[in-house]
DSSP file (Angstrom, degrees, kcal/mol; ACC not computed):
  #  RESIDUE AA STRUCTURE BP1 BP2  ACC     N-H-->O    O-->H-N    N-H-->O    O-->H-N    TCO  KAPPA ALPHA  PHI   PSI    X-CA   Y-CA   Z-CA
    1    1 A M              0   0    0      0, 0.0     3,-0.1     0, 0.0     0, 0.0   0.000 360.0 360.0 360.0 122.6  -24.3  -19.4   -6.2
    2    2 A N    >   -     0   0    0      1,-0.1     3,-1.1     2,-0.0     4,-0.4  -0.825 360.0-161.0 -85.1 109.3  -23.3  -16.7   -3.7
    3    3 A P  T 3  S+     0   0    0      0, 0.0     3,-0.2     0, 0.0    -1,-0.1   0.709  91.1  55.9 -59.4 -23.7  -19.6  -17.3   -2.5
    4    4 A L  T >  S+     0   0    0      1,-0.2     3,-1.7     2,-0.1     7,-0.3   0.661  81.8  86.5 -84.3 -15.6  -20.4  -15.1    0.5
    5    5 A R  T <  S+     0   0    0     -3,-1.1    -1,-0.2     1,-0.3     6,-0.0   0.910 104.3  24.2 -54.1 -53.0  -23.4  -17.0    1.8
    6    6 A N  T 3  S+     0   0    0     -4,-0.4    -1,-0.3    -3,-0.2    -2,-0.1  -0.103 105.7  88.8-108.4  35.2  -21.4  -19.4    3.9
    7    7 A N    <>  -     0   0    0     -3,-1.7     4,-2.8     1,-0.1     5,-0.2  -0.848  48.1-176.2-133.6  90.0  -18.3  -17.2    4.4
    8    8 A P  H  > S+     0   0    0      0, 0.0     4,-2.3     0, 0.0     5,-0.2   0.875  86.4  55.6 -62.4 -32.8  -18.5  -15.0    7.5
    9    9 A A  H  > S+     0   0    0      2,-0.2     4,-2.3     1,-0.2     5,-0.1   0.891 108.4  46.7 -57.3 -42.5  -15.2  -13.5    6.6
   10   10 A G  H  > S+     0   0    0      2,-0.2     4,-2.4     1,-0.2     5,-0.2   0.912 112.2  49.8 -66.3 -45.1  -16.3  -12.5    3.2
   11   11 A K  H  X S+     0   0    0     -4,-2.8     4,-2.1    -7,-0.3    -2,-0.2   0.909 112.8  47.7 -59.5 -39.3  -19.5  -11.1    4.6
   12   12 A E  H  X S+     0   0    0     -4,-2.3     4,-2.7     2,-0.2    -2,-0.2   0.924 112.1  50.2 -65.9 -46.6  -17.5   -9.1    7.2
   13   13 A S  H  X S+     0   0    0     -4,-2.3     4,-2.0     1,-0.2    -1,-0.2   0.868 110.2  49.0 -56.8 -42.0  -15.1   -7.9    4.5
   14   14 A M  H  X S+     0   0    0     -4,-2.4     4,-2.5     2,-0.2     5,-0.3   0.911 110.5  51.3 -70.8 -40.8  -18.0   -6.8    2.3
   15   15 A R  H  X S+     0   0    0     -4,-2.1     4,-2.5    -5,-0.2    -2,-0.2   0.942 111.7  48.4 -59.7 -46.3  -19.6   -4.9    5.3
   16   16 A Q  H  X S+     0   0    0     -4,-2.7     4,-2.5     2,-0.2    -1,-0.2   0.874 109.7  51.6 -57.8 -39.4  -16.4   -3.2    5.9
   17   17 A L  H  X S+     0   0    0     -4,-2.0     4,-1.6     1,-0.2    -2,-0.2   0.939 115.4  40.1 -73.0 -43.4  -15.9   -2.2    2.3
   18   18 A F  H  X S+     0   0    0     -4,-2.5     4,-1.5     2,-0.2    -1,-0.2   0.849 116.3  51.1 -73.2 -31.0  -19.4   -0.7    2.0
   19   19 A S  H  X S+     0   0    0     -4,-2.5     4,-2.6    -5,-0.3     5,-0.2   0.914 109.8  52.1 -66.5 -42.4  -19.0    0.9    5.6
   20   20 A Y  H  X S+     0   0    0     -4,-2.5     4,-1.8     1,-0.2    -2,-0.2   0.843 110.7  46.5 -63.0 -37.0  -15.7    2.4    4.5
   21   21 A A  H  X S+     0   0    0     -4,-1.6     4,-1.6     2,-0.2    -1,-0.2   0.809 111.3  50.8 -77.9 -29.4  -17.2    3.9    1.4
   22   22 A A  H  X S+     0   0    0     -4,-1.5     4,-2.1     2,-0.2    -2,-0.2   0.852 109.7  51.3 -72.3 -34.6  -20.1    5.3    3.4
   23   23 A V  H  X S+     0   0    0     -4,-2.6     4,-3.6     2,-0.2     5,-0.2   0.923 106.1  56.3 -63.6 -44.2  -17.6    6.9    5.9
   24   24 A G  H  X S+     0   0    0     -4,-1.8     4,-2.8    -5,-0.2     5,-0.2   0.935 107.1  47.1 -57.1 -46.5  -15.9    8.3    2.9
   25   25 A V  H  X S+     0   0    0     -4,-1.6     4,-2.1     2,-0.2    -1,-0.2   0.939 115.8  45.6 -59.8 -48.5  -19.1   10.1    1.7
   26   26 A V  H  X S+     0   0    0     -4,-2.1     4,-3.2     1,-0.2     5,-0.3   0.973 112.9  49.9 -63.8 -48.9  -19.8   11.4    5.2
   27   27 A N  H  X S+     0   0    0     -4,-3.6     4,-2.6     1,-0.2    -2,-0.2   0.874 110.6  48.8 -56.2 -41.8  -16.2   12.5    5.7
   28   28 A T  H  X S+     0   0    0     -4,-2.8     4,-2.3    -5,-0.2    -1,-0.2   0.855 112.2  50.6 -62.7 -37.3  -16.2   14.4    2.3
   29   29 A G  H  X S+     0   0    0     -4,-2.1     4,-1.8    -5,-0.2    -2,-0.2   0.939 111.8  45.5 -68.9 -45.6  -19.5   16.1    3.3
   30   30 A V  H  X S+     0   0    0     -4,-3.2     4,-2.3     2,-0.2     5,-0.2   0.921 114.2  51.6 -65.3 -44.9  -18.1   17.2    6.7
   31   31 A G  H  X S+     0   0    0     -4,-2.6     4,-2.0    -5,-0.3    -1,-0.2   0.883 114.7  39.0 -48.5 -48.7  -14.8   18.4    5.0
   32   32 A Y  H  X S+     0   0    0     -4,-2.3     4,-2.3     2,-0.2     5,-0.2   0.752 111.4  59.6 -81.6 -22.3  -16.4   20.5    2.4
   33   33 A G  H  X S+     0   0    0     -4,-1.8     4,-2.5    -5,-0.2     5,-0.2   0.941 110.9  43.0 -65.8 -49.4  -19.1   21.7    4.9
   34   34 A I  H  X S+     0   0    0     -4,-2.3     4,-3.2     2,-0.2     5,-0.3   0.960 113.8  51.4 -62.6 -52.1  -16.2   23.1    7.0
   35   35 A I  H  X S+     0   0    0     -4,-2.0     4,-1.9     1,-0.2    -2,-0.2   0.873 113.6  41.5 -50.3 -45.6  -14.4   24.5    4.1
   36   36 A F  H  X>S+     0   0    0     -4,-2.3     4,-3.2     2,-0.2     5,-0.6   0.851 114.1  52.7 -74.5 -39.3  -17.3   26.3    2.7
   37   37 A T  I  X>S+     0   0    0     -4,-2.5     4,-1.8    -5,-0.2     5,-1.4   0.932 112.8  45.4 -62.6 -42.5  -18.5   27.5    6.1
   38   38 A C  I  <5S+     0   0    0     -4,-3.2     6,-3.0    -5,-0.2     4,-0.4   0.927 118.2  42.4 -61.4 -45.9  -15.1   28.9    6.8
   39   39 A M  I  <5S+     0   0    0     -4,-1.9     4,-0.3    -5,-0.3    -2,-0.2   0.937 127.7  25.1 -69.7 -50.3  -14.7   30.5    3.4
   40   40 A Y  I  <5S+     0   0    0     -4,-3.2    -3,-0.2     2,-0.1    -2,-0.2   0.675 131.6  30.3-102.1 -19.3  -18.3   32.0    3.0
   41   41 A L  I  <<S+     0   0    0     -4,-1.8    -3,-0.2    -5,-0.6    -1,-0.1   0.710 130.6  30.9-107.2 -21.0  -19.6   32.5    6.5
   42   42 A L  S   <S-     0   0    0     -5,-1.4    -3,-0.2    -4,-0.4    -4,-0.1   0.415  95.8-129.1-115.6   0.2  -16.6   33.1    8.5
   43   43 A G        +     0   0    0     -4,-0.3     2,-0.3    -6,-0.3    -4,-0.2   0.776  49.6 156.1  55.1  31.0  -14.4   34.9    5.8
   44   44 A V        -     0   0    0     -6,-3.0    -1,-0.2    -7,-0.2    -2,-0.1  -0.631  50.5 -97.7 -85.2 150.5  -11.4   32.7    6.3
   45   45 A G     >  -     0   0    0     -2,-0.3     4,-2.5     1,-0.1     5,-0.2  -0.084  31.6-112.5 -60.9 160.3   -9.0   32.4    3.3
   46   46 A P  H  > S+     0   0    0      0, 0.0     4,-2.1     0, 0.0     5,-0.1   0.871 114.5  50.4 -66.7 -30.8   -9.4   29.3    0.9
   47   47 A V  H  > S+     0   0    0      2,-0.2     4,-2.5     1,-0.2     5,-0.2   0.951 114.1  42.6 -68.5 -49.5   -6.0   27.7    1.9
   48   48 A T  H  > S+     0   0    0      1,-0.2     4,-2.3     2,-0.2     5,-0.2   0.898 115.0  51.0 -68.9 -36.0   -6.7   28.0    5.7
   49   49 A S  H  X S+     0   0    0     -4,-2.5     4,-2.7     2,-0.2    -1,-0.2   0.898 110.9  49.4 -69.4 -36.5  -10.3   26.7    5.1
   50   50 A N  H  X S+     0   0    0     -4,-2.1     4,-3.0    -5,-0.2     5,-0.3   0.967 112.2  47.3 -60.9 -51.8   -8.9   23.7    3.1
   51   51 A V  H  X S+     0   0    0     -4,-2.5     4,-1.8     1,-0.2    -2,-0.2   0.892 115.8  45.2 -58.6 -44.8   -6.4   22.9    5.8
   52   52 A L  H  X S+     0   0    0     -4,-2.3     4,-2.1     2,-0.2     5,-0.2   0.898 114.1  49.1 -69.6 -41.5   -9.1   23.1    8.5
   53   53 A G  H  X S+     0   0    0     -4,-2.7     4,-1.9    -5,-0.2    -2,-0.2   0.898 115.3  42.7 -63.0 -42.9  -11.6   21.1    6.4
   54   54 A Y  H  X S+     0   0    0     -4,-3.0     4,-2.5     2,-0.2    -1,-0.2   0.781 112.9  53.7 -80.2 -26.2   -9.2   18.3    5.6
   55   55 A S  H  X S+     0   0    0     -4,-1.8     4,-1.3    -5,-0.3    -2,-0.2   0.925 112.9  42.0 -71.6 -39.5   -7.9   18.2    9.2
   56   56 A V  H  X S+     0   0    0     -4,-2.1     4,-2.5     2,-0.2    -2,-0.2   0.887 114.4  54.6 -66.6 -42.7  -11.3   17.9   10.7
   57   57 A G  H  X S+     0   0    0     -4,-1.9     4,-3.0    -5,-0.2     5,-0.2   0.946 103.8  53.7 -53.1 -55.4  -12.1   15.4    7.9
   58   58 A L  H  X S+     0   0    0     -4,-2.5     4,-2.1     1,-0.2    -1,-0.2   0.870 111.4  44.5 -49.5 -43.9   -9.2   13.3    8.7
   59   59 A V  H  X S+     0   0    0     -4,-1.3     4,-2.6     2,-0.2    -1,-0.2   0.892 113.4  49.5 -74.5 -41.3  -10.2   13.0   12.4
   60   60 A V  H  X S+     0   0    0     -4,-2.5     4,-2.6     1,-0.2     5,-0.3   0.903 111.8  51.6 -63.6 -40.3  -13.9   12.3   11.6
   61   61 A S  H  X S+     0   0    0     -4,-3.0     4,-2.7    -5,-0.2     5,-0.3   0.919 111.5  45.5 -61.0 -46.8  -12.7    9.7    9.1
   62   62 A Y  H  X S+     0   0    0     -4,-2.1     4,-2.7    -5,-0.2    -2,-0.2   0.935 115.2  45.6 -66.8 -45.0  -10.5    8.0   11.7
   63   63 A L  H  X S+     0   0    0     -4,-2.6     4,-2.9     2,-0.2     5,-0.3   0.968 116.4  46.5 -63.9 -51.2  -13.1    8.0   14.5
   64   64 A L  H  X>S+     0   0    0     -4,-2.6     4,-3.8     2,-0.2     5,-1.2   0.968 116.0  45.1 -55.0 -56.9  -15.9    6.7   12.0
   65   65 A N  I  <>S+     0   0    0     -4,-2.7     5,-2.9    -5,-0.3     6,-0.7   0.936 114.5  47.8 -58.8 -43.3  -13.7    4.0   10.6
   66   66 A R  I  <5S+     0   0    0     -4,-2.7     6,-2.3    -5,-0.3    -2,-0.2   0.949 121.2  35.4 -64.1 -45.6  -12.4    2.9   14.0
   67   67 A A  I  <5S+     0   0    0     -4,-2.9    -2,-0.2     4,-0.2    -3,-0.2   0.937 134.9  15.6 -79.0 -46.2  -15.9    2.8   15.6
   68   68 A F  I  <5S+     0   0    0     -4,-3.8    -3,-0.2    -5,-0.3    -2,-0.1   0.889 126.7  38.6 -98.8 -39.7  -18.1    1.5   12.6
   69   69 A T  I   <S+     0   0    0     -5,-1.2    -3,-0.2    -4,-0.3    -4,-0.1   0.981 134.7  13.8 -82.4 -55.0  -16.0    0.1    9.7
   70   70 A F  S   <S-     0   0    0     -5,-2.9    -4,-0.2    -6,-0.2    -3,-0.1   0.544  88.4-139.2-102.7 -12.3  -13.2   -1.8   11.6
   71   71 A R        -     0   0    0     -6,-0.7    -4,-0.2     1,-0.2    -5,-0.1   0.901  27.1-173.2  55.1  40.1  -14.8   -1.9   15.2
   72   72 A S        -     0   0    0     -6,-2.3    -1,-0.2    -7,-0.3    62,-0.1  -0.511  22.4-136.0 -63.2 134.0  -11.5   -1.1   16.9
   73   73 A P  S    S+     0   0    0      0, 0.0     2,-0.3     0, 0.0    -1,-0.1   0.760  75.5  11.7 -70.1 -25.6  -12.0   -1.4   20.7
   74   74 A S  S    S-     0   0    0     -8,-0.0     2,-0.4     2,-0.0    62,-0.1  -1.000  72.4-110.3-156.4 153.9  -10.1    1.7   21.7
   75   75 A V        +     0   0    0     -2,-0.3     2,-0.3     4,-0.1     3,-0.1  -0.648  40.3 179.2 -84.1 131.3   -8.5    4.8   20.4
   76   76 A S     >  -     0   0    0     -2,-0.4     4,-2.5     1,-0.1     5,-0.2  -0.986  38.5-126.9-137.4 151.7   -4.6    4.8   20.6
   77   77 A K  H  > S+     0   0    0     -2,-0.3     4,-2.7     1,-0.2     5,-0.2   0.901 112.3  50.9 -51.9 -50.4   -2.0    7.2   19.6
   78   78 A V  H  > S+     0   0    0      2,-0.2     4,-2.3     1,-0.2    -1,-0.2   0.879 109.2  51.5 -58.9 -48.3   -0.1    4.6   17.5
   79   79 A E  H  > S+     0   0    0      2,-0.2     4,-2.7     1,-0.2    -1,-0.2   0.948 110.0  49.0 -58.2 -51.7   -3.4    3.6   15.7
   80   80 A F  H  X S+     0   0    0     -4,-2.5     4,-2.8     1,-0.2    -2,-0.2   0.923 110.9  50.2 -54.8 -47.7   -4.1    7.3   14.8
   81   81 A L  H  X S+     0   0    0     -4,-2.7     4,-2.6     1,-0.2    -1,-0.2   0.887 109.7  50.6 -62.5 -37.8   -0.5    7.7   13.5
   82   82 A R  H  X S+     0   0    0     -4,-2.3     4,-2.4    -5,-0.2    -1,-0.2   0.945 108.4  53.4 -57.4 -49.5   -0.8    4.7   11.4
   83   83 A F  H  X S+     0   0    0     -4,-2.7     4,-1.8     1,-0.2    -2,-0.2   0.927 110.3  46.3 -52.1 -52.2   -4.1    6.1   10.0
   84   84 A V  H  X S+     0   0    0     -4,-2.8     4,-3.0     1,-0.2     5,-0.2   0.938 111.0  52.7 -59.7 -47.2   -2.4    9.3    9.1
   85   85 A S  H  X S+     0   0    0     -4,-2.6     4,-1.9     1,-0.2    -1,-0.2   0.839 109.5  49.0 -58.0 -34.8    0.6    7.5    7.5
   86   86 A I  H  X S+     0   0    0     -4,-2.4     4,-2.8     2,-0.2    -1,-0.2   0.820 108.5  51.9 -71.7 -35.2   -1.7    5.4    5.4
   87   87 A V  H  X S+     0   0    0     -4,-1.8     4,-2.9    -5,-0.2     5,-0.3   0.946 112.7  47.6 -62.2 -48.8   -3.7    8.5    4.2
   88   88 A L  H  X S+     0   0    0     -4,-3.0     4,-2.3     2,-0.2    -2,-0.2   0.921 115.1  45.1 -60.1 -41.4   -0.3   10.0    3.2
   89   89 A L  H  X S+     0   0    0     -4,-1.9     4,-2.2    -5,-0.2    -2,-0.2   0.940 112.1  49.5 -70.0 -49.1    0.8    6.9    1.5
   90   90 A A  H  X S+     0   0    0     -4,-2.8     4,-2.9     1,-0.2    -2,-0.2   0.902 112.3  49.4 -59.1 -44.5   -2.5    6.3   -0.3
   91   91 A Y  H  X S+     0   0    0     -4,-2.9     4,-2.4    -5,-0.2     5,-0.2   0.903 108.0  53.9 -70.5 -33.0   -2.5    9.9   -1.6
   92   92 A G  H  X S+     0   0    0     -4,-2.3     4,-2.4    -5,-0.3    -2,-0.2   0.933 111.2  46.4 -54.5 -43.2    1.1    9.5   -2.8
   93   93 A A  H  X S+     0   0    0     -4,-2.2     4,-2.7     2,-0.2     5,-0.3   0.957 111.6  52.7 -66.8 -50.8    0.0    6.4   -4.8
   94   94 A N  H  X S+     0   0    0     -4,-2.9     4,-2.2     1,-0.2    -1,-0.2   0.864 110.2  45.3 -45.2 -46.8   -2.9    8.4   -6.0
   95   95 A L  H  X S+     0   0    0     -4,-2.4     4,-2.5     2,-0.2     5,-0.3   0.841 110.8  53.3 -67.5 -38.6   -0.9   11.2   -7.2
   96   96 A A  H  X S+     0   0    0     -4,-2.4     4,-2.2    -5,-0.2    -2,-0.2   0.888 110.5  46.9 -68.4 -33.6    1.7    9.0   -8.9
   97   97 A V  H  X S+     0   0    0     -4,-2.7     4,-3.1     2,-0.2     5,-0.3   0.948 114.1  48.7 -67.6 -45.9   -1.0    7.1  -10.8
   98   98 A L  H  X S+     0   0    0     -4,-2.2     4,-2.1    -5,-0.3    -2,-0.2   0.902 113.2  45.3 -55.8 -43.5   -2.5   10.4  -11.8
   99   99 A V  H  X S+     0   0    0     -4,-2.5     4,-2.4     2,-0.2     5,-0.3   0.914 115.0  48.8 -72.2 -45.2    0.7   11.9  -12.9
  100  100 A F  H  X S+     0   0    0     -4,-2.2     4,-2.6    -5,-0.3     5,-0.2   0.943 113.1  47.3 -52.4 -50.1    1.7    8.6  -14.8
  101  101 A L  H  X S+     0   0    0     -4,-3.1     4,-1.2     1,-0.2     6,-0.3   0.911 115.5  44.5 -68.2 -35.9   -1.7    8.4  -16.6
  102  102 A I  H  < S+     0   0    0     -4,-2.1    -1,-0.2    -5,-0.3    -2,-0.2   0.863 122.0  35.9 -75.1 -32.3   -1.7   12.1  -17.6
  103  103 A R  H  < S+     0   0    0     -4,-2.4    -1,-0.2    -5,-0.2    -2,-0.2   0.730 128.1  28.8 -94.1 -19.6    2.0   12.2  -18.8
  104  104 A H  H  < S+     0   0    0     -4,-2.6     2,-0.3    -5,-0.3    -3,-0.2   0.383 113.1  44.7-131.9   7.8    2.5    8.8  -20.3
  105  105 A T  S  < S-     0   0    0     -4,-1.2     0, 0.0    -5,-0.2     0, 0.0  -0.906  75.6-114.0-141.1 177.6   -0.8    7.5  -21.6
  106  106 A E        +     0   0    0     -2,-0.3     3,-0.1     2,-0.0    -4,-0.1   0.369  65.9 132.9 -88.3   1.5   -3.8    8.7  -23.6
  107  107 A V        -     0   0    0     -6,-0.3    -2,-0.2     1,-0.1     5,-0.1  -0.269  63.8-107.8 -58.3 128.0   -6.2    8.4  -20.9
  108  108 A H    >>  -     0   0    0      1,-0.1     4,-2.4     3,-0.1     3,-0.7  -0.266  25.1-118.7 -57.4 144.8   -8.4   11.4  -20.5
  109  109 A K  H 3> S+     0   0    0      1,-0.3     4,-1.6     2,-0.2    -1,-0.1   0.790 113.0  50.9 -58.7 -31.7   -7.7   13.6  -17.5
  110  110 A A  H 3> S+     0   0    0      2,-0.2     4,-1.5     1,-0.2    -1,-0.3   0.830 111.6  46.9 -73.6 -30.7  -11.0   13.1  -16.0
  111  111 A L  H <> S+     0   0    0     -3,-0.7     4,-2.6     2,-0.2     5,-0.2   0.813 108.9  56.5 -72.4 -34.9  -10.7    9.3  -16.3
  112  112 A A  H  X S+     0   0    0     -4,-2.4     4,-2.5     2,-0.2     5,-0.2   0.904 105.4  51.7 -60.5 -40.8   -7.2    9.5  -14.9
  113  113 A Q  H  X S+     0   0    0     -4,-1.6     4,-2.1    -5,-0.2    -2,-0.2   0.923 111.6  47.6 -67.7 -40.4   -8.6   11.3  -11.8
  114  114 A V  H  X S+     0   0    0     -4,-1.5     4,-2.1     1,-0.2    -2,-0.2   0.939 112.4  47.0 -65.6 -45.2  -11.1    8.5  -11.3
  115  115 A L  H  X S+     0   0    0     -4,-2.6     4,-1.8     2,-0.2    -2,-0.2   0.869 112.1  50.1 -67.0 -36.9   -8.7    5.7  -11.7
  116  116 A A  H  X S+     0   0    0     -4,-2.5     4,-2.1    -5,-0.2    -1,-0.2   0.821 109.0  53.4 -68.2 -30.4   -6.2    7.4   -9.3
  117  117 A G  H  X S+     0   0    0     -4,-2.1     4,-2.5    -5,-0.2    -2,-0.2   0.882 106.3  52.0 -69.2 -35.9   -9.1    7.8   -6.9
  118  118 A I  H  X S+     0   0    0     -4,-2.1     4,-2.9     2,-0.2     5,-0.4   0.922 108.7  50.7 -65.2 -43.4   -9.9    4.0   -7.1
  119  119 A V  H  X S+     0   0    0     -4,-1.8     4,-2.8     1,-0.2     5,-0.3   0.955 112.3  47.9 -61.4 -42.2   -6.2    3.3   -6.3
  120  120 A Y  H  X S+     0   0    0     -4,-2.1     4,-2.6     2,-0.2     5,-0.3   0.929 114.9  45.5 -56.5 -49.2   -6.4    5.7   -3.2
  121  121 A F  H  X S+     0   0    0     -4,-2.5     4,-2.6     2,-0.2     5,-0.3   0.948 116.0  43.8 -62.5 -54.5   -9.7    4.0   -2.1
  122  122 A A  H  X S+     0   0    0     -4,-2.9     4,-3.0    -5,-0.2     5,-0.3   0.967 117.8  45.2 -61.5 -51.1   -8.5    0.4   -2.5
  123  123 A L  H  X S+     0   0    0     -4,-2.8     4,-2.4    -5,-0.4     5,-0.2   0.928 113.2  47.4 -64.5 -40.5   -5.1    0.9   -1.0
  124  124 A S  H  X S+     0   0    0     -4,-2.6     4,-2.4    -5,-0.3     5,-0.2   0.914 114.2  49.6 -66.8 -35.4   -6.3    2.9    2.0
  125  125 A F  H  X S+     0   0    0     -4,-2.6     4,-2.6    -5,-0.3     5,-0.2   0.973 113.1  45.0 -60.1 -53.9   -9.0    0.3    2.6
  126  126 A L  H  X S+     0   0    0     -4,-3.0     4,-2.2    -5,-0.3    -2,-0.2   0.850 114.6  47.8 -55.5 -40.3   -6.7   -2.5    2.5
  127  127 A M  H  X>S+     0   0    0     -4,-2.4     4,-1.9    -5,-0.3     5,-1.8   0.890 112.7  49.0 -67.5 -46.5   -4.1   -0.8    4.6
  128  128 A N  I  <>S+     0   0    0     -4,-2.4     5,-2.6    -5,-0.2     6,-0.3   0.924 113.4  46.8 -60.9 -46.6   -6.5    0.2    7.2
  129  129 A K  I  <5S+     0   0    0     -4,-2.6    -2,-0.2    -5,-0.2    -1,-0.2   0.941 125.4  27.1 -63.7 -47.7   -8.0   -3.2    7.4
  130  130 A Y  I  <5S+     0   0    0     -4,-2.2    -1,-0.2    -5,-0.2    -2,-0.2   0.544 137.3  18.5 -97.0  -7.8   -4.8   -5.3    7.6
  131  131 A Y  I  X5S+     0   0    0     -4,-1.9     4,-0.7    -5,-0.2    -3,-0.2   0.683 121.8  40.6-122.4 -59.0   -2.4   -2.7    9.2
  132  132 A V  I  4<S+     0   0    0     -5,-1.8     4,-0.3     1,-0.2     3,-0.3   0.970 131.4  18.6 -62.3 -60.1   -4.0    0.3   11.0
  133  133 A F  T  ><S+     0   0    0     -5,-2.6     4,-1.2     1,-0.2    -1,-0.2   0.371 101.3  87.3 -99.5   7.0   -6.9   -1.5   12.7
  134  134 A A  H  > S+     0   0    0     -6,-0.3     4,-2.1     1,-0.2     5,-0.2   0.868  83.0  59.1 -74.4 -32.8   -5.8   -5.1   12.7
  135  135 A A  H  X S+     0   0    0     -4,-0.7     4,-1.6    -3,-0.3    -1,-0.2   0.917 101.9  53.5 -56.4 -44.6   -3.9   -4.9   15.9
  136  136 A G  H  > S+     0   0    0     -4,-0.3     4,-1.0     1,-0.2    -1,-0.2   0.900 110.0  49.3 -62.9 -38.8   -6.9   -3.8   17.9
  137  137 A R  H  < S+     0   0    0     -4,-1.2     3,-0.5     1,-0.2    -1,-0.2   0.909 107.4  52.6 -62.2 -40.8   -8.8   -6.8   16.5
  138  138 A R  H  < S+     0   0    0     -4,-2.1    -1,-0.2     1,-0.2    -2,-0.2   0.779 116.1  41.6 -69.1 -22.0   -6.1   -9.3   17.4
  139  139 A H  H  < S+     0   0    0     -4,-1.6    -1,-0.2    -5,-0.2    -2,-0.2   0.526  94.6  96.0-101.4  -3.9   -6.1   -7.9   21.0
  140  140 A S  S >< S-     0   0    0     -4,-1.0     3,-1.5    -3,-0.5     2,-0.0  -0.462  86.5 -92.9 -83.9 158.1   -9.8   -7.6   21.6
  141  141 A P  T 3  S+     0   0    0      0, 0.0    -1,-0.1     0, 0.0    -2,-0.1  -0.379 110.2  18.1 -63.1 145.3  -11.9  -10.3   23.3
  142  142 A G  T 3         0   0    0      1,-0.1    -4,-0.1    -3,-0.1    -3,-0.0   0.501 360.0 360.0  76.7   3.7  -13.4  -12.8   21.0
  143  143 A A    <         0   0    0     -3,-1.5    -1,-0.1    -6,-0.1    -4,-0.0   0.468 360.0 360.0 -81.8 360.0  -11.1  -11.9   18.1
């Protein structure tokens, strides 16, 4: 028995989850594309290249998640600032989990990275769904 079959909200949440993951893959590709283009084709230093790549990636992630994942009706400064704050919060949680696992458990460093990444993904998805993009859905027609 498929619990999502007769549950439109569950289907929408699953669609959003997979869309969020796909946007993450695209965002990662764009970010690294910019980083390596800056470093190897334009001769920009690695730190500046990293900042540029991640900055563009952040904007790409916001725009794609706004349009495709959460279907927010319009771009707003408040929504973007919320998005940036959630990225920072999720990264902080990622780093805290990573440091804890490496310093206080026997978990292998590579597994610690994966587990910390899962924390980042889950926290950022949930906070984007229920905080960053929730207001736009509440105020849009038919929501």
